[in-house]
A tleap script that builds the chain and sets N, CA, C and O, in Angstrom:
source leaprc.protein.ff14SB
mol = sequence {
  NMET LYS GLU LEU ASN ALA LYS GLN LEU GLN
  ALA ALA VAL LEU LEU SER ALA GLY THR THR
  ILE THR ALA THR ALA GLU GLN THR GLY ILE
  THR ARG VAL THR LEU HIE GLU TRP LEU ARG
  ASN ASP ASP LYS PHE ILE ALA TYR LEU ASN
  SER LEU LYS HIE ASP LEU ILE ASP ALA GLY
  ARG ALA GLY LEU GLN ALA SER VAL ALA LEU
  ALA ILE GLU THR ILE ASN SER ILE MET THR
  ASP SER ASP ASN ASP VAL VAL ARG LEU ASN
  ALA ALA LYS GLU VAL LEU ASN ARG ALA GLY
  ILE ASN ASN ALA GLN ALA ILE GLY SER ASP
  ASP ALA GLU ARG LEU LYS LYS GLU ARG VAL
  PHE ASN ASN SER MET ASP PHE CPHE
}
set mol.1.N position { 0.841 -1.174 -0.026 }
set mol.1.CA position { 0.117 0.051 0.023 }
set mol.1.C position { 0.977 1.135 0.079 }
set mol.1.O position { 2.006 1.058 0.750 }
set mol.2.N position { 0.647 2.277 -0.628 }
set mol.2.CA position { 1.351 3.396 -0.808 }
set mol.2.C position { 1.366 4.278 0.403 }
set mol.2.O position { 0.474 4.213 1.249 }
set mol.3.N position { 2.354 5.083 0.481 }
set mol.3.CA position { 2.582 5.977 1.540 }
set mol.3.C position { 1.931 7.321 1.197 }
set mol.3.O position { 1.784 7.583 0.003 }
set mol.4.N position { 1.493 8.270 2.201 }
set mol.4.CA position { 0.959 9.473 1.734 }
set mol.4.C position { 2.133 10.321 1.373 }
set mol.4.O position { 3.223 10.294 1.944 }
set mol.5.N position { 1.759 11.165 0.248 }
set mol.5.CA position { 2.883 12.084 -0.289 }
set mol.5.C position { 2.838 13.358 0.685 }
set mol.5.O position { 2.093 13.440 1.662 }
set mol.6.N position { 3.843 14.440 0.229 }
set mol.6.CA position { 3.713 15.500 1.098 }
set mol.6.C position { 2.496 16.416 0.957 }
set mol.6.O position { 2.161 17.108 1.918 }
set mol.7.N position { 1.897 16.448 -0.058 }
set mol.7.CA position { 0.702 17.231 -0.257 }
set mol.7.C position { -0.528 16.679 0.426 }
set mol.7.O position { -1.435 17.404 0.834 }
set mol.8.N position { -0.517 15.327 0.534 }
set mol.8.CA position { -1.657 14.720 1.411 }
set mol.8.C position { -1.324 14.889 2.872 }
set mol.8.O position { -2.261 15.106 3.640 }
set mol.9.N position { -0.183 14.818 3.310 }
set mol.9.CA position { 0.409 15.245 4.696 }
set mol.9.C position { -0.188 16.599 5.106 }
set mol.9.O position { -0.797 16.757 6.164 }
set mol.10.N position { 0.033 17.602 4.168 }
set mol.10.CA position { -0.254 19.007 4.370 }
set mol.10.C position { -1.772 19.151 4.414 }
set mol.10.O position { -2.349 19.828 5.265 }
set mol.11.N position { -2.341 18.514 3.507 }
set mol.11.CA position { -3.932 18.647 3.528 }
set mol.11.C position { -4.560 18.030 4.696 }
set mol.11.O position { -5.514 18.551 5.273 }
set mol.12.N position { -4.043 16.951 5.036 }
set mol.12.CA position { -4.702 16.467 6.479 }
set mol.12.C position { -4.522 17.408 7.591 }
set mol.12.O position { -5.493 17.781 8.250 }
set mol.13.N position { -3.408 17.784 7.814 }
set mol.13.CA position { -3.009 18.744 8.707 }
set mol.13.C position { -3.829 19.849 8.756 }
set mol.13.O position { -4.292 20.142 9.858 }
set mol.14.N position { -4.138 20.599 7.700 }
set mol.14.CA position { -4.906 21.658 7.310 }
set mol.14.C position { -6.513 21.329 7.667 }
set mol.14.O position { -7.215 21.992 8.431 }
set mol.15.N position { -6.894 20.188 6.950 }
set mol.15.CA position { -8.169 19.823 7.298 }
set mol.15.C position { -8.561 19.699 8.717 }
set mol.15.O position { -9.550 20.255 9.194 }
set mol.16.N position { -7.739 18.945 9.371 }
set mol.16.CA position { -7.796 18.561 10.841 }
set mol.16.C position { -7.905 19.713 11.852 }
set mol.16.O position { -8.403 19.707 12.978 }
set mol.17.N position { -7.294 20.737 11.140 }
set mol.17.CA position { -7.272 22.010 12.113 }
set mol.17.C position { -8.597 22.991 11.620 }
set mol.17.O position { -8.748 24.102 12.129 }
set mol.18.N position { -9.494 22.490 10.625 }
set mol.18.CA position { -10.683 23.177 10.487 }
set mol.18.C position { -10.499 24.124 9.240 }
set mol.18.O position { -11.221 25.120 9.182 }
set mol.19.N position { -9.572 23.881 8.224 }
set mol.19.CA position { -9.373 24.748 7.177 }
set mol.19.C position { -10.363 24.202 6.204 }
set mol.19.O position { -10.530 22.985 6.121 }
set mol.20.N position { -11.029 25.046 5.464 }
set mol.20.CA position { -11.949 24.472 4.500 }
set mol.20.C position { -11.424 23.723 3.310 }
set mol.20.O position { -10.260 23.944 2.977 }
set mol.21.N position { -12.057 22.966 2.710 }
set mol.21.CA position { -11.654 22.194 1.575 }
set mol.21.C position { -11.177 23.088 0.522 }
set mol.21.O position { -10.202 22.691 -0.116 }
set mol.22.N position { -11.683 24.220 0.224 }
set mol.22.CA position { -11.220 25.190 -0.827 }
set mol.22.C position { -9.888 25.925 -0.319 }
set mol.22.O position { -9.012 26.125 -1.161 }
set mol.23.N position { -9.684 26.326 0.960 }
set mol.23.CA position { -8.511 26.832 1.209 }
set mol.23.C position { -7.431 25.744 1.391 }
set mol.23.O position { -6.276 26.116 1.181 }
set mol.24.N position { -7.628 24.446 1.751 }
set mol.24.CA position { -6.750 23.395 1.857 }
set mol.24.C position { -6.285 23.164 0.509 }
set mol.24.O position { -5.069 23.059 0.346 }
set mol.25.N position { -7.086 23.066 -0.512 }
set mol.25.CA position { -6.609 22.857 -1.892 }
set mol.25.C position { -5.852 24.113 -2.474 }
set mol.25.O position { -4.873 23.952 -3.203 }
set mol.26.N position { -6.247 25.168 -2.194 }
set mol.26.CA position { -5.286 26.304 -2.662 }
set mol.26.C position { -4.120 26.344 -1.915 }
set mol.26.O position { -3.111 26.614 -2.565 }
set mol.27.N position { -3.958 26.118 -0.538 }
set mol.27.CA position { -2.696 25.999 0.166 }
set mol.27.C position { -1.858 24.932 -0.357 }
set mol.27.O position { -0.711 25.293 -0.620 }
set mol.28.N position { -2.135 23.715 -0.575 }
set mol.28.CA position { -1.552 22.685 -0.981 }
set mol.28.C position { -1.211 22.620 -2.602 }
set mol.28.O position { -0.393 21.797 -3.011 }
set mol.29.N position { -1.760 23.367 -3.336 }
set mol.29.CA position { -1.510 23.402 -4.721 }
set mol.29.C position { -2.198 22.152 -5.386 }
set mol.29.O position { -1.560 21.633 -6.302 }
set mol.30.N position { -3.320 21.638 -5.077 }
set mol.30.CA position { -4.078 20.743 -5.645 }
set mol.30.C position { -5.438 21.137 -5.866 }
set mol.30.O position { -5.842 22.173 -5.337 }
set mol.31.N position { -6.354 20.294 -6.733 }
set mol.31.CA position { -7.607 20.928 -6.969 }
set mol.31.C position { -8.549 20.405 -5.898 }
set mol.31.O position { -8.141 19.464 -5.218 }
set mol.32.N position { -9.759 20.900 -5.663 }
set mol.32.CA position { -10.794 20.397 -4.858 }
set mol.32.C position { -11.260 19.061 -5.152 }
set mol.32.O position { -11.782 18.291 -4.346 }
set mol.33.N position { -10.995 18.826 -6.530 }
set mol.33.CA position { -11.653 17.431 -6.932 }
set mol.33.C position { -10.758 16.508 -6.355 }
set mol.33.O position { -11.251 15.618 -5.663 }
set mol.34.N position { -9.501 16.551 -6.513 }
set mol.34.CA position { -8.380 15.763 -6.005 }
set mol.34.C position { -8.498 15.443 -4.474 }
set mol.34.O position { -8.169 14.385 -3.938 }
set mol.35.N position { -9.046 16.588 -3.851 }
set mol.35.CA position { -8.917 16.359 -2.299 }
set mol.35.C position { -10.163 15.753 -1.930 }
set mol.35.O position { -10.275 15.045 -0.929 }
set mol.36.N position { -11.236 16.055 -2.831 }
set mol.36.CA position { -12.590 15.101 -2.501 }
set mol.36.C position { -12.169 13.718 -2.922 }
set mol.36.O position { -12.550 12.800 -2.196 }
set mol.37.N position { -11.527 13.457 -3.858 }
set mol.37.CA position { -11.141 12.028 -4.026 }
set mol.37.C position { -10.453 11.325 -3.068 }
set mol.37.O position { -10.661 10.127 -2.876 }
set mol.38.N position { -9.500 12.093 -2.336 }
set mol.38.CA position { -8.710 11.607 -1.221 }
set mol.38.C position { -9.606 11.349 -0.116 }
set mol.38.O position { -9.478 10.317 0.542 }
set mol.39.N position { -10.404 12.107 0.113 }
set mol.39.CA position { -11.571 11.994 1.175 }
set mol.39.C position { -12.560 11.101 1.062 }
set mol.39.O position { -13.017 10.601 2.090 }
set mol.40.N position { -13.001 10.788 -0.043 }
set mol.40.CA position { -13.725 9.718 -0.435 }
set mol.40.C position { -13.208 8.246 -0.588 }
set mol.40.O position { -13.929 7.313 -0.236 }
set mol.41.N position { -11.868 8.022 -1.151 }
set mol.41.CA position { -11.549 6.957 -1.621 }
set mol.41.C position { -10.041 6.427 -1.145 }
set mol.41.O position { -9.654 5.275 -1.342 }
set mol.42.N position { -9.349 7.343 -0.561 }
set mol.42.CA position { -7.987 7.019 -0.008 }
set mol.42.C position { -7.978 6.702 1.392 }
set mol.42.O position { -8.039 7.606 2.224 }
set mol.43.N position { -7.902 5.402 1.747 }
set mol.43.CA position { -8.097 5.008 3.153 }
set mol.43.C position { -6.965 5.382 3.972 }
set mol.43.O position { -7.207 5.811 5.100 }
set mol.44.N position { -5.708 5.280 3.561 }
set mol.44.CA position { -4.613 5.910 4.195 }
set mol.44.C position { -4.854 7.413 4.480 }
set mol.44.O position { -4.807 7.779 5.654 }
set mol.45.N position { -5.086 8.230 3.592 }
set mol.45.CA position { -5.435 9.619 3.799 }
set mol.45.C position { -6.632 9.860 4.767 }
set mol.45.O position { -6.669 10.887 5.444 }
set mol.46.N position { -7.560 8.966 4.831 }
set mol.46.CA position { -8.702 9.212 5.675 }
set mol.46.C position { -8.395 8.773 7.050 }
set mol.46.O position { -8.890 9.349 8.018 }
set mol.47.N position { -7.612 7.795 7.161 }
set mol.47.CA position { -7.010 7.169 8.559 }
set mol.47.C position { -6.090 8.199 9.174 }
set mol.47.O position { -6.103 8.441 10.381 }
set mol.48.N position { -5.251 8.825 8.268 }
set mol.48.CA position { -4.213 9.819 8.848 }
set mol.48.C position { -5.106 11.188 9.260 }
set mol.48.O position { -4.887 11.772 10.321 }
set mol.49.N position { -5.949 11.557 8.480 }
set mol.49.CA position { -6.732 12.662 8.784 }
set mol.49.C position { -7.617 12.367 10.177 }
set mol.49.O position { -7.757 13.211 11.062 }
set mol.50.N position { -8.134 11.150 10.210 }
set mol.50.CA position { -8.836 10.886 11.405 }
set mol.50.C position { -8.041 10.756 12.460 }
set mol.50.O position { -8.463 11.232 13.515 }
set mol.51.N position { -6.841 10.158 12.457 }
set mol.51.CA position { -5.907 10.219 13.575 }
set mol.51.C position { -5.452 11.643 14.112 }
set mol.51.O position { -5.281 11.897 15.304 }
set mol.52.N position { -5.292 12.479 13.127 }
set mol.52.CA position { -4.975 13.873 13.579 }
set mol.52.C position { -6.036 14.419 14.346 }
set mol.52.O position { -5.777 14.957 15.423 }
set mol.53.N position { -7.269 14.342 13.896 }
set mol.53.CA position { -8.476 14.673 14.557 }
set mol.53.C position { -8.613 14.198 15.917 }
set mol.53.O position { -8.933 14.948 16.839 }
set mol.54.N position { -8.369 12.916 16.062 }
set mol.54.CA position { -8.227 12.153 17.378 }
set mol.54.C position { -7.102 12.960 18.357 }
set mol.54.O position { -7.263 13.188 19.556 }
set mol.55.N position { -6.228 13.237 17.753 }
set mol.55.CA position { -5.106 13.823 18.659 }
set mol.55.C position { -5.603 15.226 19.220 }
set mol.55.O position { -5.502 15.550 20.403 }
set mol.56.N position { -6.139 15.997 18.242 }
set mol.56.CA position { -6.768 17.315 18.673 }
set mol.56.C position { -7.639 17.374 19.584 }
set mol.56.O position { -7.668 18.300 20.395 }
set mol.57.N position { -8.589 16.258 19.577 }
set mol.57.CA position { -9.600 16.071 20.530 }
set mol.57.C position { -8.925 15.575 21.755 }
set mol.57.O position { -9.329 16.103 22.791 }
set mol.58.N position { -8.035 14.726 21.871 }
set mol.58.CA position { -7.206 14.267 23.015 }
set mol.58.C position { -6.545 15.534 23.805 }
set mol.58.O position { -6.570 15.696 25.025 }
set mol.59.N position { -5.980 16.350 22.887 }
set mol.59.CA position { -5.275 17.431 23.291 }
set mol.59.C position { -6.104 18.549 24.097 }
set mol.59.O position { -5.697 19.115 25.112 }
set mol.60.N position { -7.375 18.770 23.445 }
set mol.60.CA position { -8.443 19.591 23.975 }
set mol.60.C position { -9.026 18.948 25.347 }
set mol.60.O position { -9.328 19.693 26.279 }
set mol.61.N position { -9.153 17.741 25.426 }
set mol.61.CA position { -9.660 17.115 26.712 }
set mol.61.C position { -8.594 17.276 27.776 }
set mol.61.O position { -8.910 17.754 28.865 }
set mol.62.N position { -7.254 16.876 27.502 }
set mol.62.CA position { -6.385 17.194 28.416 }
set mol.62.C position { -6.373 18.706 29.054 }
set mol.62.O position { -6.225 18.930 30.255 }
set mol.63.N position { -6.564 19.754 27.987 }
set mol.63.CA position { -6.632 21.077 28.486 }
set mol.63.C position { -7.666 21.272 29.425 }
set mol.63.O position { -7.510 21.922 30.459 }
set mol.64.N position { -8.874 20.644 29.042 }
set mol.64.CA position { -10.137 20.917 30.085 }
set mol.64.C position { -10.022 20.290 31.184 }
set mol.64.O position { -10.538 20.748 32.204 }
set mol.65.N position { -9.267 19.030 31.190 }
set mol.65.CA position { -9.108 18.315 32.584 }
set mol.65.C position { -8.105 19.069 33.576 }
set mol.65.O position { -8.169 18.846 34.785 }
set mol.66.N position { -7.189 19.955 33.046 }
set mol.66.CA position { -6.384 20.798 33.834 }
set mol.66.C position { -6.988 21.791 34.485 }
set mol.66.O position { -6.498 22.341 35.471 }
set mol.67.N position { -8.328 22.143 33.864 }
set mol.67.CA position { -9.104 23.270 34.484 }
set mol.67.C position { -10.144 22.710 35.472 }
set mol.67.O position { -10.820 23.478 36.157 }
set mol.68.N position { -10.262 21.483 35.542 }
set mol.68.CA position { -11.258 20.797 36.459 }
set mol.68.C position { -11.004 21.208 37.904 }
set mol.68.O position { -11.959 21.455 38.640 }
set mol.69.N position { -9.868 21.280 38.290 }
set mol.69.CA position { -9.571 21.372 39.611 }
set mol.69.C position { -10.178 22.935 40.070 }
set mol.69.O position { -10.878 23.138 41.062 }
set mol.70.N position { -9.761 23.875 39.175 }
set mol.70.CA position { -10.143 25.343 39.286 }
set mol.70.C position { -11.519 25.486 39.331 }
set mol.70.O position { -12.054 26.250 40.134 }
set mol.71.N position { -12.187 24.762 38.472 }
set mol.71.CA position { -13.688 24.685 38.094 }
set mol.71.C position { -14.496 24.214 39.645 }
set mol.71.O position { -15.532 24.707 40.091 }
set mol.72.N position { -13.817 23.327 40.144 }
set mol.72.CA position { -14.325 22.655 41.384 }
set mol.72.C position { -14.243 23.717 42.635 }
set mol.72.O position { -15.144 24.029 43.414 }
set mol.73.N position { -13.033 24.123 42.591 }
set mol.73.CA position { -12.580 25.327 43.543 }
set mol.73.C position { -13.358 26.412 43.636 }
set mol.73.O position { -13.674 26.955 44.695 }
set mol.74.N position { -13.775 26.848 42.222 }
set mol.74.CA position { -14.685 27.980 41.966 }
set mol.74.C position { -15.964 27.733 42.657 }
set mol.74.O position { -16.361 28.551 43.487 }
set mol.75.N position { -16.691 26.594 42.359 }
set mol.75.CA position { -17.975 26.236 42.615 }
set mol.75.C position { -18.151 26.146 44.117 }
set mol.75.O position { -19.159 26.532 44.707 }
set mol.76.N position { -16.850 25.483 44.809 }
set mol.76.CA position { -16.904 25.352 46.311 }
set mol.76.C position { -17.053 26.565 46.973 }
set mol.76.O position { -17.834 26.750 47.907 }
set mol.77.N position { -16.164 27.545 46.400 }
set mol.77.CA position { -15.976 28.913 47.022 }
set mol.77.C position { -17.303 29.664 46.776 }
set mol.77.O position { -17.657 30.548 47.557 }
set mol.78.N position { -17.945 29.366 45.836 }
set mol.78.CA position { -19.270 30.092 45.446 }
set mol.78.C position { -20.362 29.473 46.392 }
set mol.78.O position { -21.301 30.193 46.732 }
set mol.79.N position { -20.289 28.206 46.825 }
set mol.79.CA position { -21.332 27.610 47.743 }
set mol.79.C position { -20.844 28.169 49.177 }
set mol.79.O position { -21.773 28.415 49.947 }
set mol.80.N position { -19.767 28.369 49.580 }
set mol.80.CA position { -19.383 28.585 50.852 }
set mol.80.C position { -19.235 30.371 51.151 }
set mol.80.O position { -19.340 30.866 52.273 }
set mol.81.N position { -19.024 31.006 50.125 }
set mol.81.CA position { -18.653 32.486 50.429 }
set mol.81.C position { -19.752 33.315 49.788 }
set mol.81.O position { -19.747 34.526 50.008 }
set mol.82.N position { -20.592 32.843 49.101 }
set mol.82.CA position { -21.610 33.768 48.636 }
set mol.82.C position { -22.791 34.096 49.706 }
set mol.82.O position { -23.458 33.259 50.314 }
set mol.83.N position { -22.887 35.422 49.786 }
set mol.83.CA position { -24.123 35.912 50.749 }
set mol.83.C position { -25.343 35.688 50.116 }
set mol.83.O position { -26.328 35.807 50.845 }
set mol.84.N position { -25.545 35.382 48.897 }
set mol.84.CA position { -26.858 34.991 48.393 }
set mol.84.C position { -27.138 33.650 48.275 }
set mol.84.O position { -26.480 32.868 47.589 }
set mol.85.N position { -28.173 33.351 48.978 }
set mol.85.CA position { -28.764 31.830 49.128 }
set mol.85.C position { -29.116 31.223 47.856 }
set mol.85.O position { -28.940 30.019 47.673 }
set mol.86.N position { -29.646 32.052 46.890 }
set mol.86.CA position { -30.197 31.525 45.876 }
set mol.86.C position { -28.702 30.999 44.989 }
set mol.86.O position { -28.601 29.913 44.419 }
set mol.87.N position { -27.789 31.899 45.040 }
set mol.87.CA position { -26.423 31.566 44.257 }
set mol.87.C position { -25.890 30.249 44.919 }
set mol.87.O position { -25.613 29.268 44.229 }
set mol.88.N position { -25.753 30.263 46.322 }
set mol.88.CA position { -25.255 29.071 47.056 }
set mol.88.C position { -26.142 27.827 46.692 }
set mol.88.O position { -25.530 26.768 46.551 }
set mol.89.N position { -27.349 27.818 46.542 }
set mol.89.CA position { -28.231 26.688 46.428 }
set mol.89.C position { -27.970 26.396 44.947 }
set mol.89.O position { -27.846 25.193 44.717 }
set mol.90.N position { -27.861 27.172 43.932 }
set mol.90.CA position { -27.577 26.791 42.647 }
set mol.90.C position { -26.419 26.214 42.391 }
set mol.90.O position { -26.326 25.352 41.517 }
set mol.91.N position { -25.361 26.626 43.138 }
set mol.91.CA position { -23.917 25.877 43.021 }
set mol.91.C position { -23.985 24.644 43.413 }
set mol.91.O position { -23.481 23.710 42.788 }
set mol.92.N position { -24.755 24.514 44.720 }
set mol.92.CA position { -24.910 23.001 45.315 }
set mol.92.C position { -25.577 22.207 44.440 }
set mol.92.O position { -25.169 21.065 44.230 }
set mol.93.N position { -26.618 22.670 43.854 }
set mol.93.CA position { -27.448 21.718 42.788 }
set mol.93.C position { -26.437 21.404 41.687 }
set mol.93.O position { -26.198 20.246 41.345 }
set mol.94.N position { -25.880 22.418 41.172 }
set mol.94.CA position { -24.742 21.889 40.174 }
set mol.94.C position { -23.876 20.977 40.267 }
set mol.94.O position { -23.574 20.192 39.369 }
set mol.95.N position { -23.291 21.036 41.676 }
set mol.95.CA position { -22.438 20.100 42.197 }
set mol.95.C position { -23.159 18.629 42.077 }
set mol.95.O position { -22.723 17.680 41.425 }
set mol.96.N position { -24.193 18.658 42.749 }
set mol.96.CA position { -24.947 17.301 42.785 }
set mol.96.C position { -25.547 16.798 41.496 }
set mol.96.O position { -25.841 15.607 41.396 }
set mol.97.N position { -25.761 17.722 40.412 }
set mol.97.CA position { -26.066 17.284 39.137 }
set mol.97.C position { -24.874 16.687 38.402 }
set mol.97.O position { -25.037 15.612 37.824 }
set mol.98.N position { -23.696 17.288 38.374 }
set mol.98.CA position { -22.727 16.827 37.679 }
set mol.98.C position { -21.986 15.367 38.421 }
set mol.98.O position { -21.272 14.531 37.867 }
set mol.99.N position { -22.418 15.420 39.768 }
set mol.99.CA position { -21.738 14.159 40.232 }
set mol.99.C position { -22.608 13.098 40.152 }
set mol.99.O position { -22.323 12.001 40.631 }
set mol.100.N position { -23.831 13.371 39.486 }
set mol.100.CA position { -24.823 12.330 39.206 }
set mol.100.C position { -25.655 11.899 40.268 }
set mol.100.O position { -26.406 10.950 40.038 }
set mol.101.N position { -25.660 12.508 41.571 }
set mol.101.CA position { -26.382 12.225 42.559 }
set mol.101.C position { -27.969 12.174 42.474 }
set mol.101.O position { -28.641 11.310 43.036 }
set mol.102.N position { -28.473 13.188 41.716 }
set mol.102.CA position { -29.688 13.326 41.473 }
set mol.102.C position { -30.487 12.388 40.474 }
set mol.102.O position { -31.712 12.399 40.357 }
set mol.103.N position { -29.575 11.544 39.742 }
set mol.103.CA position { -30.005 10.622 38.900 }
set mol.103.C position { -29.258 9.376 38.878 }
set mol.103.O position { -29.112 8.645 37.899 }
set mol.104.N position { -28.792 9.200 40.069 }
set mol.104.CA position { -28.032 8.062 40.433 }
set mol.104.C position { -28.696 6.847 40.049 }
set mol.104.O position { -29.908 6.745 40.241 }
set mol.105.N position { -27.863 5.672 39.392 }
set mol.105.CA position { -28.654 4.492 39.156 }
set mol.105.C position { -28.554 3.542 40.380 }
set mol.105.O position { -27.580 3.753 41.104 }
set mol.106.N position { -29.234 2.719 40.674 }
set mol.106.CA position { -29.142 1.659 41.765 }
set mol.106.C position { -27.889 0.881 41.643 }
set mol.106.O position { -27.488 0.459 40.558 }
set mol.107.N position { -27.297 0.702 42.726 }
set mol.107.CA position { -26.047 0.036 42.952 }
set mol.107.C position { -26.510 -1.456 42.931 }
set mol.107.O position { -27.433 -1.809 43.666 }
set mol.108.N position { -25.840 -2.390 42.045 }
set mol.108.CA position { -26.076 -3.670 41.933 }
set mol.108.C position { -25.885 -4.405 43.176 }
set mol.108.O position { -25.598 -3.779 44.196 }
set mol.109.N position { -26.023 -5.759 43.193 }
set mol.109.CA position { -25.784 -6.477 44.449 }
set mol.109.C position { -24.375 -6.739 44.799 }
set mol.109.O position { -23.503 -6.677 43.932 }
set mol.110.N position { -24.108 -7.029 46.032 }
set mol.110.CA position { -22.721 -7.345 46.516 }
set mol.110.C position { -22.469 -8.815 46.871 }
set mol.110.O position { -21.535 -9.251 47.544 }
set mol.111.N position { -23.474 -9.503 46.293 }
set mol.111.CA position { -23.312 -10.972 46.427 }
set mol.111.C position { -22.867 -11.494 45.163 }
set mol.111.O position { -23.557 -11.272 44.168 }
set mol.112.N position { -21.803 -12.160 45.073 }
set mol.112.CA position { -21.030 -12.502 43.772 }
set mol.112.C position { -21.858 -13.673 43.210 }
set mol.112.O position { -22.004 -13.759 41.991 }
set mol.113.N position { -22.427 -14.610 44.068 }
set mol.113.CA position { -23.290 -15.787 43.396 }
set mol.113.C position { -24.535 -15.132 42.961 }
set mol.113.O position { -25.026 -15.564 41.918 }
set mol.114.N position { -25.165 -14.120 43.599 }
set mol.114.CA position { -26.389 -13.561 42.932 }
set mol.114.C position { -25.995 -12.901 41.580 }
set mol.114.O position { -26.730 -13.038 40.602 }
set mol.115.N position { -24.673 -12.081 41.505 }
set mol.115.CA position { -24.478 -11.417 40.201 }
set mol.115.C position { -24.340 -12.504 39.333 }
set mol.115.O position { -25.057 -12.464 38.333 }
set mol.116.N position { -23.494 -13.601 39.485 }
set mol.116.CA position { -23.495 -14.682 38.527 }
set mol.116.C position { -24.860 -15.146 38.126 }
set mol.116.O position { -25.095 -15.285 36.925 }
set mol.117.N position { -25.717 -15.381 38.956 }
set mol.117.CA position { -26.971 -16.003 38.405 }
set mol.117.C position { -27.814 -14.894 37.615 }
set mol.117.O position { -28.585 -15.272 36.733 }
set mol.118.N position { -27.704 -13.759 37.864 }
set mol.118.CA position { -28.318 -12.556 37.029 }
set mol.118.C position { -27.606 -12.547 35.610 }
set mol.118.O position { -28.282 -12.507 34.582 }
set mol.119.N position { -26.268 -12.584 35.586 }
set mol.119.CA position { -25.374 -12.444 34.478 }
set mol.119.C position { -25.866 -13.798 33.568 }
set mol.119.O position { -26.153 -13.546 32.398 }
set mol.120.N position { -25.981 -15.144 33.989 }
set mol.120.CA position { -26.412 -16.160 33.237 }
set mol.120.C position { -27.728 -15.998 32.841 }
set mol.120.O position { -27.991 -16.209 31.657 }
set mol.121.N position { -28.597 -15.668 33.597 }
set mol.121.CA position { -30.068 -15.297 33.281 }
set mol.121.C position { -30.145 -14.331 32.106 }
set mol.121.O position { -30.717 -14.600 31.050 }
set mol.122.N position { -29.586 -13.302 32.345 }
set mol.122.CA position { -29.510 -12.115 31.070 }
set mol.122.C position { -29.016 -12.633 29.826 }
set mol.122.O position { -29.585 -12.414 28.757 }
set mol.123.N position { -27.846 -13.397 29.953 }
set mol.123.CA position { -27.272 -14.009 28.764 }
set mol.123.C position { -28.212 -15.037 28.108 }
set mol.123.O position { -28.260 -15.177 26.886 }
set mol.124.N position { -28.879 -15.678 28.886 }
set mol.124.CA position { -29.781 -16.746 28.357 }
set mol.124.C position { -31.063 -16.156 27.657 }
set mol.124.O position { -31.728 -16.739 26.801 }
set mol.125.N position { -31.268 -15.038 28.112 }
set mol.125.CA position { -32.328 -14.134 27.686 }
set mol.125.C position { -31.978 -13.600 26.153 }
set mol.125.O position { -32.832 -13.390 25.291 }
set mol.126.N position { -30.748 -13.448 26.015 }
set mol.126.CA position { -30.299 -12.720 24.670 }
set mol.126.C position { -30.675 -13.720 23.615 }
set mol.126.O position { -30.638 -13.221 22.490 }
set mol.127.N position { -31.010 -14.929 23.644 }
set mol.127.CA position { -31.190 -15.907 22.881 }
set mol.127.C position { -32.574 -15.857 22.389 }
set mol.127.O position { -32.846 -16.587 21.437 }
set mol.128.N position { -33.445 -15.146 22.866 }
set mol.128.CA position { -34.857 -15.103 22.658 }
set mol.128.C position { -35.133 -13.865 21.839 }
set mol.128.O position { -36.287 -13.584 21.514 }
savepdb mol mol.pdb
quit
C-alpha cells in the first residue's frame, strides 16, 4: 500500500485544524476534486486525517482536565462564600447534578453468586 505524499500530509493537517476544503486545496496546490477524491477513496489519507482529529480532541480534553480542579474550587467557593442563598443553592445543585447524585442508578448486588446468576439469566435471555 502506498504511503502519503507531502501534499496529502499537508492537506490532512490543514483539514484537521478546520481549514475549508477550498482553502486546503489552494494552500497545497491541488484541486478540490483531488482533495474530495482523497476524502472519499484514499483509506490511508482518511485514516491519517482521522488520527489527527483524534489527537486534537485528546489535546483539548487534556486542556479541559487541567481546568477541572479550578472549576471545582470556584464552585466550592461560591457555595461557601456567597451571601446570596439562591447563588449558593444553585451552585450546590450544580455539584449534585454533575456528580450524578440526582439521577444515580441503583447499585447492584454485592453478592457474587447472585450477580453470577443474574448474568447467566440475562445471557440466556439474549437468545430469545
